[in-house]
C-alpha positions in Angstrom: 39.2 -51.1 22.9 38.8 -53.1 19.4 37.9 -49.2 17.8 40.6 -47.4 19.8 43.3 -50.0 18.2 42.1 -49.5 15.0 42.0 -45.8 14.8 45.6 -45.6 16.3 47.0 -48.2 13.6 45.0 -46.3 10.9 45.8 -42.9 11.6 47.9 -41.2 9.3 50.7 -40.7 11.7 53.0 -39.1 9.4 50.1 -35.9 8.6 50.1 -35.4 12.2 53.9 -34.9 13.2 54.1 -32.8 10.0 50.8 -30.4 11.3 52.4 -30.6 14.5 55.4 -29.3 13.0 54.1 -26.4 11.3 52.1 -25.0 14.2 55.3 -25.0 16.2 57.2 -23.3 13.8 53.9 -20.4 13.7 54.0 -19.9 17.5 57.9 -19.6 17.2 57.6 -17.5 14.2 54.4 -15.1 16.0 56.9 -14.7 19.1 59.6 -13.7 16.8 57.4 -11.2 15.2 55.9 -9.4 18.1 58.7 -10.1 20.5 58.4 -7.3 23.7 61.3 -7.3 25.6 59.2 -6.5 28.5 57.6 -9.5 27.9 60.0 -12.3 27.2 58.4 -15.3 27.9 56.5 -17.0 25.1 53.9 -18.1 28.2 52.8 -14.8 28.7 49.4 -14.9 27.7 49.1 -10.9 28.1 50.9 -10.9 24.8 50.1 -12.2 21.3 52.4 -15.7 21.4 50.7 -16.5 25.0 47.4 -16.2 23.5 48.4 -18.2 20.3 49.6 -21.1 22.8 46.1 -20.9 23.9 45.0 -21.5 20.7 46.8 -24.1 19.8 46.0 -25.8 23.4 42.2 -25.4 21.8 43.0 -26.9 18.4 44.9 -30.3 19.9 41.8 -30.1 22.1 39.6 -30.6 18.8 41.8 -32.8 16.9 41.4 -34.9 20.2 37.3 -34.8 20.2 36.9 -35.0 15.8 39.1 -37.9 15.9 37.1 -39.4 18.9 33.6 -39.2 16.5 32.9 -41.8 14.6 33.7 -41.0 10.9 30.0 -41.2 9.6 28.8 -38.2 11.5 30.4 -35.8 9.0 28.9 -37.5 6.2 25.2 -37.6 8.1 25.8 -34.0 9.7 27.2 -33.0 5.9 24.3 -30.8 5.4 22.9 -29.5 8.8 26.3 -27.9 9.1 26.5 -26.6 6.3 22.9 -24.8 7.1 24.3 -23.6 10.5 27.0 -21.9 8.9 24.8 -20.0 6.6 22.5 -18.9 9.6 26.2 -17.8 11.0 27.1 -15.9 7.9 24.0 -14.0 7.9 24.0 -13.6 11.7 27.2 -11.8 11.5 26.3 -9.5 9.0 23.6 -7.9 11.6 25.4 -8.9 14.9 28.9 -9.1 14.1 31.6 -6.2 15.2 33.4 -4.5 12.1 37.2 -5.0 12.0 39.0 -3.3 8.9 36.5 -2.4 7.9 35.0 -5.6 7.4 31.8 -6.8 9.5 32.8 -10.6 9.9 33.8 -10.9 13.5 31.7 -12.0 16.6 32.7 -10.6 19.9 32.5 -13.0 22.7 34.1 -11.0 25.7 37.7 -11.5 24.9 37.6 -14.0 22.1 36.8 -13.1 18.6 35.4 -15.8 16.4 35.3 -15.1 12.5 32.3 -17.9 10.9 34.4 -17.3 7.5 37.1 -19.4 8.7 34.9 -22.3 9.8 32.4 -22.0 6.6 34.9 -23.3 4.4 35.1 -26.7 6.3 31.1 -26.7 6.5 31.1 -25.9 2.7 33.7 -28.6 2.2 31.6 -31.0 3.9 28.1 -30.3 1.9 29.6 -30.3 -1.3 31.3 -33.5 -1.3 28.3 -34.9 0.4 26.2 -33.7 -3.1 28.7 -34.9 -5.5 29.1 -38.5 -3.6 25.3 -39.4 -4.1 24.7 -42.1 -6.2 22.8 -40.1 -9.0 25.0 -37.1 -9.4 25.8 -36.6 -12.9 28.5 -33.3 -13.1 27.5 -32.9 -16.7 23.6 -32.4 -16.0 22.6 -29.0 -15.7 20.6 -29.2 -12.6 23.8 -30.7 -10.8 25.8 -27.7 -11.8 23.7 -25.5 -10.6 23.2 -26.9 -7.0 27.2 -27.4 -7.0 27.5 -23.7 -8.0 24.9 -22.6 -4.8 26.2 -24.8 -2.4 29.9 -23.2 -3.2 28.8 -19.7 -4.0 26.3 -18.8 -1.5 28.7 -18.5 1.3 30.8 -16.4 -0.8 28.5 -13.9 -1.5 27.3 -13.9 2.3 31.2 -13.4 2.7 31.8 -10.4 0.2 28.6 -8.7 1.9 31.2 -8.4 4.7 33.2 -6.7 2.8 35.8 -9.8 2.6 36.3 -10.2 -1.0 39.7 -12.1 0.5 38.0 -15.1 2.2 34.9 -15.0 -0.5 37.6 -15.5 -3.4 39.0 -19.2 -1.3 35.4 -20.5 -3.1 36.7 -20.5 -6.4 39.4 -22.9 -5.4 36.3 -25.7 -5.6 36.3 -25.5 -9.5 39.7 -28.1 -9.0 37.8 -29.9 -6.7 34.7 -30.2 -9.6 37.6 -30.7 -12.3 38.7 -34.0 -10.5 35.5 -35.1 -9.9 34.9 -35.2 -14.2 34.1 -30.9 -14.8 35.2 -30.2 -18.2 38.1 -28.0 -18.8 36.6 -25.7 -20.7 35.1 -24.2 -17.3 38.2 -23.9 -15.9 39.3 -22.2 -19.3 36.8 -20.0 -19.1 38.1 -18.7 -15.4 41.4 -18.5 -16.6 40.7 -16.0 -19.7 38.3 -14.1 -17.7 41.1 -13.4 -15.4 43.2 -12.5 -18.5 40.1 -9.9 -19.5 39.9 -9.1 -16.1 43.8 -7.7 -16.5 43.9 -6.8 -20.0 40.7 -4.6 -19.4 42.5 -2.7 -16.3 45.4 -2.6 -18.3 44.3 -1.0 -21.8 42.2 1.4 -23.4 39.4 -0.3 -24.8 40.3 -0.4 -28.5 43.3 -2.9 -28.0 40.9 -5.0 -25.8 38.3 -5.5 -28.3 41.6 -6.2 -31.1 43.0 -8.8 -28.5 39.1 -10.4 -28.5 38.7 -10.5 -31.9 42.0 -11.8 -32.5 41.2 -14.7 -30.0 37.8 -15.8 -31.6 39.9 -16.3 -35.0 42.3 -18.5 -33.2 38.9 -20.2 -32.1 37.5 -20.4 -35.9 40.6 -22.4 -36.6 40.6 -24.4 -33.3 37.0 -25.8 -34.7 38.4 -26.3 -38.1 37.5 -23.2 -40.0 40.2 -23.2 -43.2 42.8 -20.5 -43.3 41.3 -19.1 -46.6 37.8 -18.9 -45.1 39.2 -17.2 -41.9 41.5 -14.4 -43.8 38.4 -13.9 -45.7 36.3 -13.1 -42.1 39.4 -10.6 -41.2 39.4 -8.5 -44.5 35.8 -8.5 -44.3 35.5 -7.0 -40.2 38.3 -4.3 -41.8 36.8 -3.5 -45.3 33.4 -3.3 -43.2 36.2 -1.1 -40.5 36.7 1.7 -43.6 32.9 1.5 -44.7 31.4 2.3 -41.3 34.7 4.9 -41.0 33.6 6.8 -44.6 29.9 6.9 -43.3 30.9 8.2 -40.3 33.1 10.8 -41.5 30.6 11.6 -44.4 27.6 12.7 -41.8 30.4 14.7 -39.1 29.9 12.6 -36.4 31.6 12.3 -33.4 32.5 8.3 -32.9 35.4 6.9 -31.4 37.7 4.4 -33.1 36.5 1.3 -30.8 32.5 1.8 -31.6 33.6 2.1 -35.0 35.4 -1.5 -34.9 32.6 -2.7 -32.9 29.7 -1.9 -35.4 31.6 -3.3 -38.1 32.2 -6.6 -36.4 28.2 -6.6 -35.9 27.5 -6.1 -39.6 29.9 -8.7 -40.8 28.9 -11.4 -38.2 25.7 -12.8 -39.6 26.1 -12.8 -43.0 29.7 -14.0 -42.8 28.5 -17.0 -41.1 25.3 -17.8 -43.1 27.3 -17.6 -46.3 31.0 -18.5 -45.4 30.9 -20.9 -42.0 26.9 -22.2 -43.4 29.2 -26.4 -42.9 30.1 -25.7 -39.1 27.3 -22.9 -38.3 26.4 -24.5 -34.7 30.5 -24.3 -33.9 30.4 -21.1 -35.1 27.8 -19.6 -32.8 30.0 -21.0 -29.8 32.6 -18.8 -31.1 29.8 -15.8 -31.2 28.9 -16.7 -28.0 32.5 -16.4 -26.6 33.0 -13.2 -28.5 29.9 -11.1 -27.1 30.2 -13.0 -23.5 33.7 -11.6 -23.6 32.8 -8.3 -24.6 30.2 -8.2 -22.2 32.2 -8.9 -19.3 34.6 -6.3 -20.1 31.9 -3.4 -20.2 30.9 -5.1 -16.7 35.0 -5.0 -15.2 34.8 -1.0 -15.1 32.2 -0.8 -13.2 32.9 -3.9 -10.6 36.1 -2.2 -10.4 34.9 0.8 -9.8 31.7 0.5 -7.6 31.9 -2.7 -5.8 35.4 -3.4 -4.6 36.3 -1.2 -2.0 38.9 1.8 -2.3 41.8 -0.6 -0.5 41.2 -3.3 -2.7 41.7 -1.5 -6.1 44.5 0.4 -4.6 46.0 -3.3 -4.3 45.2 -4.4 -7.6 46.7 -1.4 -9.3 50.0 -1.9 -7.1 50.4 -5.8 -8.4 49.5 -4.5 -12.2 51.7 -1.5 -12.0 48.8 0.7 -13.0 49.9 2.9 -10.1 53.0 2.2 -7.1 52.9 4.3 -3.8 55.7 2.8 -1.7 54.6 5.4 1.3 51.2 4.6 1.5 48.2 2.2 1.6 49.2 -1.3 -0.2 52.0 -0.2 -1.8 53.4 0.6 1.3 52.4 -2.7 2.9 54.3 -4.9 -0.1 57.3 -2.4 -0.1 58.2 -3.1 3.1 57.6 -7.0 3.0 60.0 -7.1 0.4 62.7 -5.2 2.0 61.7 -7.9 5.1 62.6 -10.9 3.1 65.0 -9.7 1.2 66.9 -8.6 3.6 67.2 -11.8 5.7 69.9 -13.1 2.8 70.3 -16.8 2.5 70.8 -17.8 6.1 68.4 -14.7 7.9 69.5 -12.6 10.3 68.8 -14.8 13.0 65.9 -15.9 15.8 64.7 -12.3 16.8 66.8 -10.0 15.3 64.8 -9.0 12.4 64.8 -5.4 12.2 61.6 -4.6 9.9 59.7 -6.6 11.8 61.1 -5.4 15.3 60.7 -1.7 14.5 57.2 -2.5 12.9 57.9 -1.4 9.6 56.0 -4.5 8.4 52.0 -4.0 8.9 49.9 -6.8 10.4 53.7 -9.2 11.2 52.0 -11.6 12.6 49.1 -12.5 11.0 48.7 -11.9 7.4 52.4 -11.1 6.6 53.9 -13.7 9.1 56.1 -14.7 6.1 58.1 -11.6 6.1 59.1 -12.5 9.4 60.1 -16.2 8.4 62.1 -14.3 5.5 63.7 -11.7 7.5 65.0 -14.0 10.6 65.5 -17.6 8.9 66.5 -16.1 5.0 66.3 -18.2 2.0 66.9 -21.5 3.8 64.2 -20.9 6.1 61.8 -19.7 3.8 62.2 -23.3 1.8 61.8 -25.3 4.8 58.7 -23.6 5.9 57.7 -24.0 2.2 58.8 -27.7 1.5 56.8 -28.6 4.9 53.4 -27.3 3.8 53.6 -27.9 0.1 54.5 -31.8 1.0 51.6 -31.9 3.7 49.4 -30.4 0.8 51.0 -33.8 -1.2 50.2 -36.3 0.7 46.6 -34.8 1.7 46.5 -35.7 -2.4 48.3 -39.1 -2.2 45.7 -39.6 0.9 42.6 -38.8 -0.9 43.3 -40.8 -4.0 43.5 -43.9 -1.3 40.1 -43.7 -0.2 37.2 -45.9 -1.5 35.0 -43.5 -0.5 33.8 -41.1 -2.9 32.8 -38.4 0.0 36.3 -38.8 1.7 37.7 -38.4 -1.8 36.1 -35.4 -2.5 36.6 -34.0 0.6 40.5 -34.6 1.0 41.1 -33.0 -2.4 38.8 -29.5 -1.0 41.3 -29.9 2.3 44.4 -29.8 -0.2 43.2 -26.9 -2.5 42.0 -24.6 0.3 45.7 -24.9 1.7 47.0 -25.0 -1.5 44.9 -21.4 -2.1 45.8 -19.8 0.8 49.6 -21.3 0.7 50.0 -19.7 -3.1 47.9 -15.8 -2.2 49.3 -15.2 0.9 52.8 -15.9 0.3 52.3 -14.6 -3.4 51.3 -11.2 -1.6 53.8 -10.7 0.8 56.4 -11.1 -2.2 54.1 -8.4 -4.4 53.1 -11.5 -6.9 49.4 -11.7 -5.3 47.0 -8.7 -4.4 47.0 -8.0 -0.6 43.2 -9.6 0.3 44.0 -10.6 4.0 43.5 -14.3 4.0 46.3 -16.1 6.7 49.0 -18.4 6.0 48.2 -22.0 7.5 49.2 -22.8 10.8 51.2 -19.7 11.1 49.2 -16.8 11.3 47.8 -15.4 14.6 44.6 -15.8 15.2 41.9 -18.6 16.9 39.7 -18.8 14.4 42.0 -19.9 11.2 44.1 -22.0 13.5 40.9 -24.1 14.6 39.1 -23.5 10.8 42.3 -25.3 9.4 42.5 -28.0 12.6 38.8 -29.2 12.2 39.7 -29.0 8.3 42.4 -31.6 8.4 41.6 -33.9 11.3 37.8 -34.5 10.1 39.8 -35.8 7.0 42.5 -37.9 9.0 39.5 -39.2 10.2 37.7 -40.5 7.3 40.8 -41.8 6.1 41.4 -43.9 9.2 38.3 -45.2 8.3 38.9 -45.7 4.6 38.6 -49.5 4.7 35.2 -48.9 5.2 32.6 -47.2 2.6 31.7 -44.2 3.8 28.7 -42.4 1.6 
């Protein structure tokens, strides 16, 4: 009885209230998105809104079970839970059902379960358990390798299922590692990789090479090289370029300007560093590693883009970057109709059940990935702001709760939950308004489906259970 009273007293009821409110708003908007005049009852289980009510009931039951379980259980069984999810991710590759080109679902009668959704919870538990160990040092090579294996093993298995969207979620754990002391350089390298990926797709190779060369000279300045020395380096590269270009013309060999510039850089690099930057050779070597790594990355982008990504994924990225645009089919059609639906809502919206874009099914996946279009069309700018406000308040609340934890395991897990929710929110809303590729990830607590709702519920309420025990030292 004492433990039950303590749970009721220490449970963060504000977070529970926001969760229930978001789930209710999601259910109402699913009803609006797929409303059927022949089945007007919101409780009709033959329709998606009726089925969603059953998923909501099951989610509430899961939440109650989680709150009953002792908080130490989740730390003790973090690794077994993670291993079970890896087995399920492998099993779905063999026995799973293919839906929309992705083999990532188990069919259990009329119910479909997606292990990738629950794998986020298991990975969050495992990385929290590993990092919270007494002997963990984030700057050790061994620690970084094991952390990377924990995070990216499920991501690789999900990529094999052809579900790149769900796999991208795991990149957000870098923010959790950063909170625990990971160098900001890692985040910078990740950001720079994204920039290089984009400019490699947008620009010709010569311009990409010039940009990398420019960044390299900027880094030389940052590590303390004098402007005079950097200017000599720039001049030596371009003198080398004209020398190589003259030799190529003399030999009458057909070589592109890109390769001539690349050869001149390679010829100048070692003697230039040895003669001029001898006193800072160690730092300059890191600049060489950056330049060579960037070049290798740009070479690999084209191969990965053409041979690893699916056709629809390439089209979606090209649409966002403006490389191609076709509002009449494929990803371009999805985004175009999504923008029309949200824009037509105006300031106050068209009113509940009065959305035309969703009613006439112009917006694909309107109750799942594009559920935010229904919010924008029927509730307008005001309704969209309210939904975003409560989702952001939930995330901010989770960060606040994470910071007050006495247990490192609970703190790390709390940050993991907040980062996962933020990634889903940012990407899902971003893709509906054309700021992110359409990668097919749900809006937390809003998108139709049992797997995503249950997974988000488990993620959230495990943390709430840990927070209720915050006065105990959990490891």
